[in-house]
Short mmCIF file of the C-alpha atoms (twelve columns), coordinates in Angstrom:
data_MODEL
# 
_entry.id   MODEL 
# 
loop_
_atom_site.group_PDB 
_atom_site.id 
_atom_site.type_symbol 
_atom_site.label_atom_id 
_atom_site.label_alt_id 
_atom_site.label_comp_id 
_atom_site.label_asym_id 
_atom_site.label_seq_id 
_atom_site.Cartn_x 
_atom_site.Cartn_y 
_atom_site.Cartn_z 
_atom_site.pdbx_PDB_model_num 
ATOM 1  C CA . MET A 1  100.221 88.516  91.304  1 
ATOM 2  C CA . LEU A 2  99.121  90.543  95.153  1 
ATOM 3  C CA . GLY A 3  102.083 91.238  97.019  1 
ATOM 4  C CA . ILE A 4  102.083 91.914  100.859 1 
ATOM 5  C CA . ILE A 5  104.102 93.358  103.625 1 
ATOM 6  C CA . GLY A 6  102.598 92.603  106.599 1 
ATOM 7  C CA . GLY A 7  103.321 92.795  110.307 1 
ATOM 8  C CA . SER A 8  103.749 90.638  113.471 1 
ATOM 9  C CA . GLY A 9  101.605 87.783  113.512 1 
ATOM 10 C CA . VAL A 10 100.285 87.332  110.181 1 
ATOM 11 C CA . TYR A 11 102.038 83.948  109.274 1 
ATOM 12 C CA . ASN A 12 99.165  82.066  109.029 1 
ATOM 13 C CA . ILE A 13 96.560  83.589  106.562 1 
ATOM 14 C CA . GLU A 14 93.384  81.841  106.531 1 
ATOM 15 C CA . GLY A 15 92.210  80.436  103.170 1 
ATOM 16 C CA . LEU A 16 95.741  80.752  101.758 1 
ATOM 17 C CA . GLU A 17 96.521  77.286  99.382  1 
ATOM 18 C CA . ASN A 18 99.083  75.778  97.656  1 
ATOM 19 C CA . THR A 19 101.666 77.653  99.823  1 
ATOM 20 C CA . ARG A 20 105.561 77.619  100.016 1 
ATOM 21 C CA . TRP A 21 108.332 79.891  101.506 1 
ATOM 22 C CA . VAL A 22 110.915 81.224  99.008  1 
ATOM 23 C CA . LYS A 23 114.266 83.312  99.265  1 
ATOM 24 C CA . ALA A 24 114.394 86.158  97.323  1 
ATOM 25 C CA . GLU A 25 117.310 88.134  96.193  1 
ATOM 26 C CA . SER A 26 117.466 92.143  95.175  1 
ATOM 27 C CA . SER A 27 119.754 94.809  94.625  1 
ATOM 28 C CA . PHE A 28 118.623 96.321  97.306  1 
ATOM 29 C CA . GLY A 29 119.913 93.946  100.181 1 
ATOM 30 C CA . GLU A 30 118.528 90.830  101.952 1 
ATOM 31 C CA . ALA A 31 114.725 90.604  103.250 1 
ATOM 32 C CA . SER A 32 113.434 90.418  106.423 1 
ATOM 33 C CA . ASP A 33 112.343 86.794  105.481 1 
ATOM 34 C CA . GLU A 34 111.716 84.448  102.755 1 
ATOM 35 C CA . ILE A 35 108.507 85.386  101.067 1 
ATOM 36 C CA . LEU A 36 105.180 82.995  101.847 1 
ATOM 37 C CA . VAL A 37 103.748 82.656  97.750  1 
ATOM 38 C CA . GLY A 38 100.284 80.860  97.739  1 
ATOM 39 C CA . GLU A 39 97.021  81.585  96.087  1 
ATOM 40 C CA . LEU A 40 93.860  83.445  98.092  1 
ATOM 41 C CA . ALA A 41 90.732  82.742  96.051  1 
ATOM 42 C CA . GLY A 42 92.416  82.026  92.760  1 
ATOM 43 C CA . GLN A 43 94.375  85.213  93.539  1 
ATOM 44 C CA . SER A 44 98.315  84.634  93.454  1 
ATOM 45 C CA . ILE A 45 99.765  86.072  96.450  1 
ATOM 46 C CA . ALA A 46 103.414 86.614  97.925  1 
ATOM 47 C CA . PHE A 47 103.451 87.608  101.664 1 
ATOM 48 C CA . LEU A 48 106.813 89.162  103.380 1 
ATOM 49 C CA . PRO A 49 107.042 89.156  106.974 1 
ATOM 50 C CA . ARG A 50 108.237 92.549  107.794 1 
ATOM 51 C CA . HIS A 51 110.024 91.762  110.592 1 
ATOM 52 C CA . GLY A 52 110.878 88.363  110.237 1 
ATOM 53 C CA . ARG A 53 109.152 85.137  111.482 1 
ATOM 54 C CA . GLY A 54 109.209 85.174  115.397 1 
ATOM 55 C CA . HIS A 55 109.721 89.090  115.423 1 
ATOM 56 C CA . ARG A 56 113.201 88.749  115.577 1 
ATOM 57 C CA . ILE A 57 113.680 91.912  113.624 1 
ATOM 58 C CA . PRO A 58 112.899 94.722  115.920 1 
ATOM 59 C CA . PRO A 59 111.219 97.712  114.079 1 
ATOM 60 C CA . SER A 60 114.133 100.018 114.555 1 
ATOM 61 C CA . ARG A 61 115.666 98.111  112.212 1 
ATOM 62 C CA . SER A 62 112.940 97.507  109.939 1 
ATOM 63 C CA . THR A 63 113.949 98.832  106.586 1 
ATOM 64 C CA . SER A 64 110.414 100.329 106.746 1 
ATOM 65 C CA . ALA A 65 110.981 102.901 109.653 1 
ATOM 66 C CA . PRO A 66 111.986 106.445 109.058 1 
ATOM 67 C CA . THR A 67 115.442 107.068 108.568 1 
ATOM 68 C CA . SER A 68 115.695 108.706 111.877 1 
ATOM 69 C CA . THR A 69 115.427 105.821 113.394 1 
ATOM 70 C CA . ARG A 70 117.274 103.277 111.798 1 
ATOM 71 C CA . SER A 71 119.900 101.589 113.175 1 
ATOM 72 C CA . SER A 72 123.523 101.771 110.945 1 
ATOM 73 C CA . VAL A 73 124.914 98.893  109.697 1 
ATOM 74 C CA . SER A 74 128.313 98.278  108.320 1 
ATOM 75 C CA . ALA A 75 129.043 96.524  105.094 1 
# 
């Protein structure tokens, strides 16, 4: 399986078939969204929208943002 973390607006991948959104659990915390799983030209693909569907997580709160720009979150 090929995993892709994508940016804004990449929710409809042309040619991706047999799609479904799945919730992932991780010891690292909650993901930005569910993961879009499907097949592209016979290859299994898992796509995570980095800012969530509808771009609801700003870049400054993204886990891929540099540490100096991350917002603090209390547990």
